Structures are given as C-alpha cells and as structure tokens.
C-alpha positions as CSV (number, residue, x, y, z in Angstrom):
1,M,40.9,9.4,-4.9
2,E,43.8,6.9,-4.9
3,D,43.5,4.0,-2.5
4,I,45.7,4.8,0.5
5,I,46.8,1.6,2.2
6,Y,49.4,3.1,4.6
7,E,50.8,6.3,6.0
8,E,54.3,7.1,6.9
9,L,54.4,8.4,10.5
10,N,57.0,10.1,12.6
11,V,57.9,7.7,15.5
12,S,60.6,7.0,18.0
13,E,62.7,4.0,17.3
14,I,64.3,2.0,20.1
15,I,67.8,0.9,19.3
16,R,70.5,-0.9,21.2
17,D,73.9,0.7,21.3
18,Q,76.6,-1.2,23.2
19,N,74.1,-2.7,25.6
20,V,72.5,0.6,26.2
21,F,69.0,1.2,24.9
22,R,68.1,4.6,23.5
23,T,65.6,6.2,21.1
24,R,66.0,8.1,17.9
25,D,63.6,9.9,15.5
26,A,62.4,7.7,12.6
27,A,59.8,7.4,9.9
28,K,57.7,4.2,9.9
29,K,55.1,2.9,7.4
30,V,51.8,2.0,9.2
31,I,49.1,0.0,7.7
32,G,45.8,1.8,7.0
33,E,42.3,1.0,8.1
34,I,38.9,2.3,7.0
35,S,35.4,1.7,8.1
36,L,33.7,0.7,4.8
37,K,29.9,1.0,4.7
38,V,27.9,-1.5,2.7
39,M,24.7,0.1,1.5
40,V,22.1,-2.3,0.0
41,N,18.9,-0.9,-1.5
42,G,19.5,2.4,0.3
43,M,19.9,0.7,3.7
44,E,23.2,0.4,5.6
45,L,23.6,-3.3,6.0
46,V,27.0,-3.5,7.6
47,S,30.2,-1.6,8.3
48,V,33.5,-3.4,7.8
49,L,36.9,-2.5,9.1
50,C,39.3,-3.2,6.3
51,L,42.1,-2.2,4.0
52,N,41.3,0.4,1.5
53,Q,41.4,-1.9,-1.5
54,Y,39.0,-3.9,-3.6
55,Q,36.0,-2.2,-1.9
56,K,33.3,-3.3,-4.4
57,E,34.7,-6.9,-4.4
58,L,34.7,-7.0,-0.6
59,A,31.1,-5.9,-0.4
60,L,29.9,-8.3,-3.2
61,G,31.8,-11.2,-1.6
62,F,30.4,-10.5,1.8
63,L,26.9,-10.6,0.4
64,Y,27.5,-13.9,-1.3
65,N,29.3,-15.6,1.6
66,E,26.5,-14.4,4.0
67,G,23.9,-16.0,1.7
68,V,22.3,-12.6,0.8
69,I,22.9,-13.1,-3.0
70,S,23.2,-16.3,-4.9
71,S,25.1,-15.0,-8.0
72,Y,26.2,-11.8,-9.6
73,S,23.0,-11.8,-11.6
74,D,21.2,-10.8,-8.3
75,V,22.9,-7.4,-8.5
76,E,21.4,-4.5,-10.4
77,S,24.3,-2.1,-9.8
78,V,27.4,-1.6,-7.6
79,A,29.5,1.5,-7.0
80,F,32.1,2.8,-4.6
81,N,31.8,6.3,-3.2
82,D,35.3,7.3,-2.0
83,K,34.1,10.4,-0.1
84,M,31.6,8.5,1.9
85,L,33.8,5.3,2.1
86,A,30.7,3.4,1.1
87,V,29.8,0.7,-1.5
88,T,26.3,1.2,-2.7
89,I,24.6,-1.9,-4.1
90,R,21.1,-2.1,-5.7
91,L,19.7,-5.7,-5.9
92,K,17.5,-7.0,-8.7
93,E,13.7,-6.9,-8.0
94,G,12.7,-9.9,-5.9
95,V,16.0,-10.4,-4.0
96,I,15.0,-9.9,-0.4
97,I,17.3,-9.0,2.6
98,D,16.3,-10.3,6.0
99,R,16.0,-7.3,8.2
100,Q,17.6,-9.3,11.0
101,E,20.9,-9.1,9.0
102,S,21.3,-5.4,9.5
103,L,22.9,-3.4,11.1
104,R,26.2,-5.0,12.0
105,S,29.8,-3.7,12.4
106,L,32.5,-6.3,11.7
107,T,35.9,-5.9,13.2
108,S,39.1,-6.7,11.4
109,G,39.8,-9.5,13.9
110,C,36.9,-11.8,13.0
111,G,34.8,-10.3,15.8
112,K,31.5,-11.8,14.9
113,C,32.8,-15.4,14.8
114,Y,29.8,-17.5,14.2
115,T,30.3,-21.0,15.6
116,Y,27.4,-22.5,13.7
117,I,25.8,-21.7,10.4
118,N,22.5,-19.8,10.6
119,P,19.8,-22.5,10.5
120,L,17.6,-20.2,8.4
121,K,20.2,-20.3,5.7
122,K,21.4,-23.9,6.1
123,S,20.3,-24.8,2.6
124,Q,22.9,-22.4,1.2
125,Y,25.8,-24.0,3.0
126,K,25.9,-27.5,1.4
127,E,28.4,-30.3,1.7
128,V,31.5,-29.7,-0.5
129,T,31.2,-32.6,-3.0
130,S,34.2,-31.9,-5.2
131,A,36.3,-35.0,-5.9
132,V,39.4,-33.0,-6.9
133,T,42.7,-34.4,-5.6
134,Y,46.1,-32.7,-5.0
135,P,49.5,-34.2,-4.3
136,L,50.8,-33.4,-0.8
137,G,54.1,-32.3,-2.3
138,K,52.4,-29.7,-4.4
139,I,50.4,-28.3,-1.5
140,L,53.6,-28.0,0.6
141,S,55.4,-26.4,-2.3
142,V,52.7,-23.8,-3.0
143,M,52.5,-23.0,0.7
144,S,56.3,-22.4,0.8
145,D,56.0,-20.0,-2.1
146,F,52.8,-18.4,-0.7
147,V,54.3,-17.2,2.5
148,T,56.9,-15.1,0.6
149,R,54.4,-13.4,-1.7
150,S,52.5,-11.0,0.6
151,T,54.1,-7.8,-0.7
152,I,52.2,-5.5,1.7
153,F,53.2,-7.6,4.7
154,I,56.9,-7.6,3.6
155,D,56.9,-3.9,3.0
156,I,54.6,-2.7,5.9
157,G,53.3,-5.6,8.0
158,G,49.9,-5.7,9.6
159,V,48.0,-7.8,7.0
160,H,46.8,-11.3,6.4
161,S,46.9,-12.9,2.9
162,V,44.8,-15.5,1.1
163,L,45.7,-17.4,-2.1
164,L,43.2,-19.1,-4.3
165,Y,45.2,-21.7,-6.3
166,T,44.4,-24.0,-9.2
167,P,47.1,-25.3,-11.7
168,D,45.8,-22.9,-14.3
169,Y,44.6,-19.9,-12.3
170,E,45.5,-18.1,-9.0
171,V,44.7,-14.9,-7.2
172,L,46.3,-13.5,-4.0
173,V,44.7,-10.8,-1.8
174,E,45.7,-9.1,1.4
175,D,43.8,-7.3,4.2
176,I,43.9,-6.4,7.9
177,G,41.2,-9.1,8.4
178,R,41.4,-12.7,7.3
179,H,37.6,-12.8,6.7
180,N,37.9,-9.8,4.4
181,C,40.4,-11.6,2.2
182,F,37.9,-14.4,1.6
183,D,35.2,-12.0,0.7
184,K,37.5,-10.1,-1.7
185,I,38.3,-13.3,-3.5
186,T,34.7,-14.2,-3.7
187,G,33.8,-10.8,-5.1
188,L,36.5,-11.0,-7.7
189,M,35.3,-14.4,-8.8
190,L,31.7,-13.1,-9.0
191,E,32.8,-10.2,-11.2
192,E,34.9,-12.4,-13.5
193,S,32.3,-15.2,-13.8
194,K,34.8,-17.7,-12.4
195,M,32.8,-19.1,-9.5
196,D,33.1,-22.6,-11.0
197,L,36.9,-22.5,-10.2
198,F,36.1,-22.8,-6.4
199,G,35.3,-26.5,-6.8
200,Q,38.7,-27.2,-8.2
201,A,40.8,-25.0,-5.9
202,V,43.0,-25.1,-2.9
203,V,42.8,-22.0,-0.7
204,F,45.9,-21.0,1.3
205,V,45.6,-18.6,4.3
206,S,48.3,-17.0,6.5
207,G,46.3,-17.0,9.7
208,R,44.3,-19.2,12.0
209,I,41.0,-20.8,10.8
210,S,38.0,-19.8,12.9
211,S,34.5,-21.1,12.4
212,E,33.6,-17.9,10.6
213,I,36.4,-18.6,8.0
214,M,35.1,-22.1,7.6
215,T,31.6,-21.0,6.9
216,K,32.9,-18.8,4.0
217,I,34.9,-21.8,2.6
218,I,31.8,-24.0,2.7
219,R,29.7,-21.3,1.0
220,M,32.3,-20.9,-1.7
221,G,32.4,-24.6,-2.2
222,V,36.2,-24.9,-1.9
223,P,37.3,-28.5,-1.2
224,I,40.7,-27.9,0.4
225,L,41.8,-25.2,2.9
226,V,45.4,-24.9,4.0
227,S,46.7,-22.7,6.8
228,K,50.1,-22.1,8.2
229,S,48.4,-21.6,11.6
230,T,45.9,-23.5,13.6
231,P,42.1,-24.2,13.2
232,T,39.7,-23.9,16.1
233,T,37.7,-26.9,17.2
234,A,34.5,-25.3,15.9
235,A,36.2,-24.9,12.4
236,V,37.3,-28.6,12.4
237,K,33.7,-29.7,13.3
238,L,32.3,-27.7,10.5
239,A,34.9,-29.0,8.0
240,R,34.1,-32.6,9.0
241,E,30.3,-31.9,8.8
242,H,30.5,-30.3,5.3
243,R,33.3,-32.5,3.8
244,V,36.1,-29.8,3.6
245,T,39.7,-31.1,3.6
246,L,41.4,-29.0,6.2
247,L,45.2,-28.7,6.8
248,G,46.9,-26.7,9.5
249,Y,50.4,-25.8,10.7
250,V,51.6,-26.4,7.1
251,R,55.2,-25.7,6.4
252,E,57.6,-26.7,3.6
253,N,58.2,-30.1,5.2
254,G,54.9,-31.1,6.8
255,G,51.7,-30.2,8.6
256,Y,48.5,-31.8,10.0
257,I,45.3,-33.0,8.3
258,Y,42.2,-32.4,10.3
259,S,39.5,-33.7,7.9
260,F,38.9,-35.6,4.7
261,P,42.4,-36.7,3.7
262,E,40.9,-38.6,0.8
263,R,41.6,-35.5,-1.5
264,L,45.3,-35.7,-0.7
265,I,47.6,-38.1,-2.5
266,A,51.2,-39.0,-1.7
267,G,53.8,-37.4,-3.9
C-alpha cells in the first residue's frame, strides 16, 4: 500500500468579501497521522503517532536513541506490515529489552518529555567530544535555506522538519512530531552505516528544543544543534552538561548561543 501522508477533505472556507465574512465550499489538504506499533521480539514496545513515512527507520532510530540497541548489528530483522501499521523487529540473541520500557504510547507533541536521562542508561548518553567547528555565517546561511525546503509544510502544513548537515552530506526529513524526525534520521544513518557522520554534523530543526530532543542529540553524538525556535531550560542544562553547542531563535541575520560557543567561528 502506498504511503498516504494527507487526505483532501471537503471543508467550508471563510472568506472576506467587502468587509463581510461568508463561507464557501472548498477542498483542503489535511496532513495524515497514524498510530505506528513497534513490535520487538513479538512484544509491542511502543505506539508512535507519526506521519506515514519511513516507518522502519523511525522504529530503528527510536530503539537506538532510547538506548535499546547500540548499532544496526543488534538487529536480526526488520519489516513493516502496512495492514497492521506495525514495524516488527527481531533482535539478535543476547540483546535484552528492559520490561520497564514497554508499553508506552508517544504523542506527536513530545508528550513523554523526559527532563533527565534515565540513570540506568546514563553510560549510553556520553559527553559530545567532537572538536568540529563551523563558521557562524555558514550556519545562518544553511538555516535560511533550510526553512524553505520543507515541501510537505509548504504544500500541506502540519509538520516539523529536521536537517542533518555536513559539507559533503545532508538529509532532510519531516513528520508531525519533532522527536520522530530525529528518530527517522537516526534510523536512516543506521541503515546506511553512516553513524560516524553524526560527530561532524550540524542538525537544524524547525521547532522548539525540549529536553527529550536534547537527549536524542546527545545519544546521536551530534555536536551542534540549531533551532529557529526556543530551547527549554531543561534542554539548555542538558546541552551544557553533555557539551552540545546549542543555538536558538536563529534567522538569516542572527540568533542566540546557549552553550559551548567554542565550536563556532566568526565568518
């Protein structure tokens, strides 16, 4: 079945006609949403509200960013069942899932919002030690271009976008949930054996930075995170603790640096 990311619905459009408001029949594209089940070793681990795209990558990235798997080699098999709207994953023998991790339902609006990293998995969320640097001018230029590239948002609306950028490689994904975008990118990098690129990358995001988003960035090992919106105080504290360079309110001509400006150079 082809991935359906929107439906065209019959609606009433409000229009202004010589200072009088009236309605007329219209057709409007409305962004889609599915509840995607992630089945691991025959057990439903989580249900994610998301866009109907990159289902396998979203599931794989979620498992990595949550610390369930350490690499793609932990996975025996992965498949998407379009009738059940479920990704079924079989882990290699010896890869154990903590029963406390199941069963959860994650909303598209970052509903679980961890403020702190699970102490039981602290060892998997290390300081980001990358010494990569980027010119401020380049970051502002890429952000200016990034905000024009969300094709689903331009055509339909209702989605966030995230761009993984290096001078030699980039990938952009969109979803109704910001956190889903980060998981999708992680899943893509796992599948393509490009996880090493995270340490050289800047990640750009269209929405705010919550603590949940920051934990994913820390787990990915990304040194620089740039948002056109605001971070939360919990996200800033995590960025400072784990040595992530965090920028917010970034536009073509400026922005704010909340942590580790050492990776940013004038120019």
